[in-house]
N, C-alpha and C positions, 0 to 999 in steps of 0.2 A: 205320276207317271215317269218311271225311271228311264225308260229306254225307248227310242223310236220303234214304231210298230209298222207292220205291212211288209210287202215284198219289194226288196231292194236288188233283186237279182239282176235287173238291167241298168243299175245305176253306173257302173263302170264299164259298160259295154259300147259298142258301136256296130253298125251294120246289121241291125235286126231286119232291115229290108235291103234287098240288093241296091247299092248306090246308084243314082242317076246324075251324070255329069249335068253341071249346070244348075241342078235343083237340090241336091242333098245338103243339107244344112243341120249340123249338130251343135248343141251348146248346154252348158251348165251355167245357171243363172241364180244369183242370190239379189234379194230386194230386201235391204235393212233399214228399219223405221227406228230412230234413236229418240229418247226423251231429250228435251232441251229447255232449261229453266228460263233461258232468256227468250226463247221463242216458242213458248208452250202450245201455241196454236198450230204451228207449222211443224215443229220438230225438225230434226236433221235426218237426211236419207242418204244411203250409199247404195249403188247398184254396181255389181261385178259380173261380167260375162268371160267365160272361158269357151272359145268357139273354134270349129273347123269347118270348112265349106268346100264342096266340090265345085270349084269354078276357075276360071283363069285369071281374073282381075276383079278385086274387090276394093272398094273405097269406103273407109270408116271416117266420115267428115274429110280432114285433110291428109288422112294416112292411107297410103297405097299399099295393097298387099296382094301378091301374087302367088296363090298357093301352089305347093309342090307336091305332086304325086298324091297317093291314098294312103290312108292309115296302115301302119304295120303292126303284125300281132305276133306275140310269142306263144310257145305252146302252153303257157300258163295262164293266158289271158291279159297280159300286160300290153299296152297300146302306145305307139309313138305316132305323134301327129303333127303336122305343120299347122299352126293355128295363130290366134291372137288373144290376148288377155287385155280387157278393156274395163275401165271403171269410171264412174260418174259420181260426184260428191256435192250434196246440197248441205250448206253448213248452218242452215237456219234462216238465212236472208239472200245469200247468193248461190247460184247454180254454177259449179265448177265442171265444165266439159272435159271429159277425157284426162282425168287425173293421171291415168295411165291408159296407153294404146300401143302395145307392143306385139310386133310380129315375132313368133319364137317357136321352137320346138316344144313339145309338151310330152309328158309321160302320164299316162293313165294307169294307176296301179291298184289292183284288188288287194284286199289284205290277206287273202289266202294264197298270195304270191310268195315264192321262197326269198324274194328280195325285200318283202316287206318288213320295216324295222319293228323289232319288239314282237310281242304275242301275235300269231296268226289268228284269223276268224274270218266268220262268214258274214257279208253284208257290208263291211267297212271298205274303205279305199281311199284314194286321193287323186287329184289332178294337180300336176306339178310342172308349171312353165320352167324351162331350162333358162333361167335369167340369173344375173348376179346376186339379185336380192329374192326374198322368198315372196312368192306371190301365189301360194298354193291354198287349196281348200281340200278338205277330206272329212271322213267320218270314223271314228275309233271303231275298231272291231267289236267291241261289245255293244254298238249302237247307243252308247250313252250320251254322245255329244258329236257335233261338227265342230270344224275349226275353219277360219278364214283369215289369212295373213295377207298383208300387202306391205311391202317395203318400197316407198316412193321416193321421188325427188321432185315433187311438185311444191309450189310455195304455199299452197293452201293446206296441204296435209302431207306428213311424210311417213307415219308409222300406223298402221291398223292391225290390231291383234284381237280377234273376236272368237267367242265359242258359242254355239247354239245348243240349247237343250229342249227336251220336251215340253210342252205346254199341257195339252190335254188330248185325250183320244181322237176326238173330231179333227183337231188342228194337226196333230204330229204323227198321223198315220199315213204312210206312203199310199198314194191313190194314183191310178193309171187311167188314161184316157187314150183311145187310139180309134182311128178310121182309116179306111181303105176305099179309095176312089175308083182306081183303075189299075191293074197290074200291081205294081210296087208304089204307085202315087198314093200319100196319105200322109199320116203323122202319128207319132207316139210320144206321149207325155207322161212323165212321173213328177209328181209333185207333192210337196209338204205345205199345207195351207198355212201353218203357223209355228213357229218356235219362239222360246225365249232367247234373248241375247244379252251377253255381258262381255266385258272387256275393256281394252284401252284404246284410245285414238291419241296419238302424241303424248303418251304418258298419263292422260286423264281417263278416269273411269267413265264408262258409259253403260247404259242399260237400255233396252228397248224390246221389240220383236222382229222378225223376219219372216219371208216367204222364199220358198225355193222351188225351181223346177228343172228337169233335164228333158231336152226336147230333141226330137228328130223331125224335121219337115222335109218332104218330098213332094212338093206342090208349087205351082205358081202363087206368089204371095198377094194378098189384097191388104188395103189399109185396115186397121181396126182400133176400136176403142176398148180399153181393158182398165179396169181399176180393182183395187182391194182395200178393204178396211178392216183393221183389227180392233175389237173393243176391249176395254179395260176388264170385262167380266169374263174374257175368253170366248167370246162370240166372233163370228166372221162373216164378211159379206164380200162378194165378188160379182163382177159382171162383164161380159163379153160380147162385142157387137161387130164382127167383121162387115165390112160394107164396100159398095161400090161408089167411087167419087173421083172427081176430076183430079184430085191429088195423086191419083196413081200415075199421072203422066208427069210427076216432079222428077227434076234432074238434079236437084240440090237439097240441103237439109234446112233452108229457111222455113222458119214457122209463120203460120198467118198469111199464107198468100191469098190473093184476091179469090182465087178459084176454090178456096176452102170454105165453103158457105153451104153446101148440103151434102146428104149422102143417101144412099139406098141400101137398106140392112140386107145381107146375104143370109144371115141367121142371128139370133138372139138367145141369150141366156144368162142366168144369173144363179147364185147359190148362197144361201144363208145357214150358217151352223148356229143354232141356238143353243148357247153353253147353259143358261139358266134352266130351260126346260127339257134339255138333252135330246133335241130333235134337229133334223135338217130339212130344208125346203128349197126345191128348185123352181126357178121362174122361166117362163118362156117369152114373157114381153119385157123387152128393155127400152127405155126411151132416152136419149142422150141429148142434152141442150149444151151449146157451146158459148162461152161468154169471155171474151178477151180482157185480161185483167191489166 
């Protein structure tokens, strides 16, 4: 598979639904899972979020964010947003929260824009935080690869340069999921279930796999359990369990509160892409057990 497949027409757009104050939340998100010879059972993980939100006041752990205004659009589809870029890094043994959590202006630029550097094309684009260092992500106009760059000043990691390339049709074809509850309440998700990853972290070569999603949510949020597994043969498994729980009353980010003991599922779902037999299966019943390590 040489290029990413599917419909990417909404990847570099916002306001597919009329925005709702205090509810609209848009983000682009990469979950990167890297091989680690020192910790082969756990590996290393990187999560990066570029986000904007229709709200007056947002707390991301200890970072305060007061979003200003609404996204601005030019006549060629470029967008300027007030947002945040955040990232979390697991080095194989230690979880480093917020290796970056910056409030900043960002530019979303489709590759058919006159300001796109180099050859123009359909489908490509970039999200570029306007910071001193490069913390951008994007896709080349020919859809052959994504990139993800992070210039950081954290003691655990300082430089991340990754490229994501297609894996197989089931994993690397863009898929959309959408639901409308009432009026413009609902969600829109564009996802890639899997890509191959290569690049460098602090000058050392790394390899692995990644999952991507671009999301707009316009609905009250409930807690959820979600997980994803990539298999070495190119197969894929995920599960999603939004639920009602007393954790919905939480006022801070502390884990394993006493009230975190039970849940009532709102819905259940799972997906398995079987790369060996070339088929996909959906599941309607999911059971999650929690065990504090």
